[in-house]
RONULO-493690 format. One record per residue (C-alpha): residue number from 1; residue in three letters; x, y, z. Coordinates in nm, 3 decimals, always signed. Layout:
BEGIN
[site NUM "ALA" [X Y Z]] ...
***
This chain:
BEGIN
[site 1 "MET" [+14.703 +14.535 +13.532]] [site 2 "ARG" [+14.613 +14.219 +13.723]] [site 3 "PHE" [+14.472 +14.430 +14.002]] [site 4 "VAL" [+14.236 +14.610 +13.761]] [site 5 "ALA" [+14.119 +14.279 +13.610]] [site 6 "ARG" [+14.054 +14.129 +13.956]] [site 7 "ALA" [+13.873 +14.441 +14.072]] [site 8 "ALA" [+13.652 +14.432 +13.762]] [site 9 "CYS" [+13.570 +14.063 +13.821]] [site 10 "LEU" [+13.481 +14.129 +14.184]] [site 11 "ALA" [+13.258 +14.420 +14.083]] [site 12 "VAL" [+13.071 +14.202 +13.832]] [site 13 "VAL" [+13.026 +13.923 +14.089]] [site 14 "ALA" [+12.905 +14.172 +14.349]] [site 15 "LEU" [+12.653 +14.329 +14.112]] [site 16 "VAL" [+12.517 +13.995 +13.995]] [site 17 "GLY" [+12.480 +13.875 +14.354]] [site 18 "CYS" [+12.295 +14.188 +14.464]] [site 19 "GLY" [+11.981 +14.139 +14.253]] [site 20 "GLN" [+11.637 +14.080 +14.403]] [site 21 "SER" [+11.532 +13.719 +14.436]] [site 22 "GLU" [+11.193 +13.779 +14.277]] [site 23 "PRO" [+11.081 +14.039 +14.022]] [site 24 "VAL" [+10.838 +14.301 +14.146]] [site 25 "LEU" [+10.683 +14.613 +14.000]] [site 26 "PRO" [+10.866 +14.937 +14.068]] [site 27 "GLN" [+10.700 +15.133 +14.349]] [site 28 "SER" [+10.589 +15.388 +14.090]] [site 29 "LYS" [+10.381 +15.114 +13.921]] [site 30 "ALA" [+10.200 +15.023 +14.245]] [site 31 "PRO" [+9.866 +15.184 +14.160]] [site 32 "HIS" [+9.761 +15.216 +14.526]] [site 33 "GLY" [+10.102 +15.317 +14.664]] [site 34 "GLY" [+10.156 +14.984 +14.843]] [site 35 "THR" [+10.414 +14.709 +14.857]] [site 36 "VAL" [+10.414 +14.478 +14.554]] [site 37 "VAL" [+10.501 +14.108 +14.575]] [site 38 "ALA" [+10.533 +13.890 +14.265]] [site 39 "LEU" [+10.313 +13.580 +14.251]] [site 40 "PRO" [+10.474 +13.257 +14.127]] [site 41 "ASP" [+10.430 +13.110 +13.778]] [site 42 "GLY" [+10.362 +13.450 +13.619]] [site 43 "LEU" [+10.019 +13.474 +13.783]] [site 44 "GLY" [+10.059 +13.846 +13.848]] [site 45 "ASN" [+10.135 +14.048 +14.160]] [site 46 "ALA" [+9.981 +14.120 +14.497]] [site 47 "GLU" [+9.990 +14.481 +14.614]] [site 48 "PHE" [+9.960 +14.528 +14.992]] [site 49 "VAL" [+9.833 +14.858 +15.127]] [site 50 "ARG" [+9.861 +14.920 +15.500]] [site 51 "GLU" [+9.616 +15.153 +15.672]] [site 52 "GLU" [+9.655 +15.254 +16.034]] [site 53 "VAL" [+9.328 +15.251 +16.228]] [site 54 "PRO" [+9.317 +15.512 +16.507]] [site 55 "GLY" [+9.234 +15.399 +16.855]] [site 56 "THR" [+9.381 +15.240 +17.163]] [site 57 "PRO" [+9.561 +15.014 +17.112]] [site 58 "PRO" [+9.659 +15.119 +16.761]] [site 59 "GLN" [+9.552 +14.873 +16.495]] [site 60 "THR" [+9.629 +14.807 +16.130]] [site 61 "LYS" [+9.409 +14.709 +15.839]] [site 62 "LEU" [+9.555 +14.555 +15.522]] [site 63 "PHE" [+9.419 +14.566 +15.169]] [site 64 "ILE" [+9.540 +14.332 +14.893]] [site 65 "TYR" [+9.501 +14.416 +14.525]] [site 66 "PHE" [+9.583 +14.141 +14.273]] [site 67 "ILE" [+9.731 +14.315 +13.970]] [site 68 "ASP" [+9.916 +14.241 +13.646]] [site 69 "SER" [+10.254 +14.380 +13.538]] [site 70 "ASP" [+10.084 +14.704 +13.426]] [site 71 "GLY" [+9.918 +14.754 +13.765]] [site 72 "LYS" [+9.571 +14.661 +13.639]] [site 73 "PRO" [+9.343 +14.410 +13.819]] [site 74 "ILE" [+9.394 +14.048 +13.710]] [site 75 "ALA" [+9.095 +13.858 +13.577]] [site 76 "ALA" [+9.139 +13.557 +13.806]] [site 77 "ALA" [+9.171 +13.753 +14.133]] [site 78 "PRO" [+9.101 +13.554 +14.450]] [site 79 "THR" [+8.787 +13.609 +14.653]] [site 80 "ASP" [+8.962 +13.535 +14.982]] [site 81 "ALA" [+9.314 +13.497 +15.123]] [site 82 "THR" [+9.493 +13.423 +15.450]] [site 83 "LEU" [+9.811 +13.574 +15.592]] [site 84 "LYS" [+9.994 +13.362 +15.848]] [site 85 "LEU" [+10.202 +13.608 +16.049]] [site 86 "LYS" [+10.556 +13.525 +16.160]] [site 87 "GLU" [+10.483 +13.668 +16.505]] [site 88 "ARG" [+10.428 +13.400 +16.764]] [site 89 "ARG" [+10.089 +13.349 +16.923]] [site 90 "THR" [+9.892 +13.524 +16.652]] [site 91 "THR" [+9.597 +13.393 +16.461]] [site 92 "PRO" [+9.608 +13.407 +16.080]] [site 93 "VAL" [+9.468 +13.723 +15.922]] [site 94 "SER" [+9.173 +13.655 +15.688]] [site 95 "PHE" [+9.091 +13.869 +15.386]] [site 96 "LYS" [+8.749 +13.912 +15.226]] [site 97 "PRO" [+8.623 +14.133 +14.941]] [site 98 "THR" [+8.576 +14.497 +15.038]] [site 99 "SER" [+8.224 +14.616 +15.093]] [site 100 "GLY" [+8.086 +14.964 +15.058]] [site 101 "ALA" [+8.109 +15.229 +14.792]] [site 102 "ASP" [+8.462 +15.357 +14.860]] [site 103 "PRO" [+8.626 +15.368 +14.514]] [site 104 "ALA" [+8.973 +15.376 +14.674]] [site 105 "THR" [+8.932 +15.017 +14.794]] [site 106 "ALA" [+8.720 +14.878 +14.508]] [site 107 "GLY" [+8.843 +14.539 +14.394]] [site 108 "ALA" [+9.054 +14.477 +14.704]] [site 109 "LEU" [+9.048 +14.207 +14.965]] [site 110 "ALA" [+9.049 +14.358 +15.315]] [site 111 "SER" [+9.141 +14.234 +15.660]] [site 112 "ALA" [+8.965 +14.323 +15.979]] [site 113 "PRO" [+9.170 +14.563 +16.194]] [site 114 "PHE" [+9.437 +14.383 +16.399]] [site 115 "ALA" [+9.708 +14.483 +16.645]] [site 116 "ILE" [+10.071 +14.456 +16.532]] [site 117 "ASN" [+10.393 +14.640 +16.605]] [site 118 "GLY" [+10.634 +14.722 +16.324]] [site 119 "ASP" [+10.659 +14.539 +15.993]] [site 120 "ILE" [+10.398 +14.286 +15.890]] [site 121 "ALA" [+10.577 +13.968 +15.786]] [site 122 "GLY" [+10.436 +13.628 +15.700]] [site 123 "GLU" [+10.308 +13.398 +15.428]] [site 124 "LEU" [+10.006 +13.480 +15.214]] [site 125 "THR" [+9.796 +13.190 +15.086]] [site 126 "ALA" [+9.532 +13.233 +14.815]] [site 127 "THR" [+9.396 +13.062 +14.505]] [site 128 "VAL" [+9.478 +13.254 +14.187]] [site 129 "GLY" [+9.346 +13.129 +13.855]] [site 130 "GLY" [+9.252 +12.798 +14.014]] [site 131 "LYS" [+9.607 +12.744 +14.148]] [site 132 "PRO" [+9.698 +12.751 +14.519]] [site 133 "VAL" [+9.964 +13.019 +14.579]] [site 134 "THR" [+10.183 +13.090 +14.881]] [site 135 "VAL" [+10.421 +13.388 +14.891]] [site 136 "SER" [+10.635 +13.551 +15.158]] [site 137 "VAL" [+10.528 +13.903 +15.252]] [site 138 "ASN" [+10.694 +14.191 +15.436]] [site 139 "VAL" [+10.494 +14.514 +15.457]] [site 140 "ARG" [+10.617 +14.827 +15.634]] 
***
């Protein structure tokens, strides 16, 4: 009987300890099919969409959509942002509003194409609703 009680306690501790550190939208709620990161203080979410740009060397372009918990654009979306990559000897990636008539990227901030191997990891800095925000990012 003691064994069962101990096993149950360990299972509860293991399940409680396995939760995510920050709430994010389920992937099915990411309206553009990207990676969603929660912004602090309930300011919404940032959805990162990675697009591979053909060429030599291969390059990547990132789009950021600032969305609410329902996946809709937030009213106080930033007009620019910066991603400081964890890779050494790289310059920060700047994001500006998308231009052009492509409805797939309407409302996004876009980076210029840049070279990177593997996951994109770093810290995003932006001003959301008049508040400076910094969040950790890892995009596959």
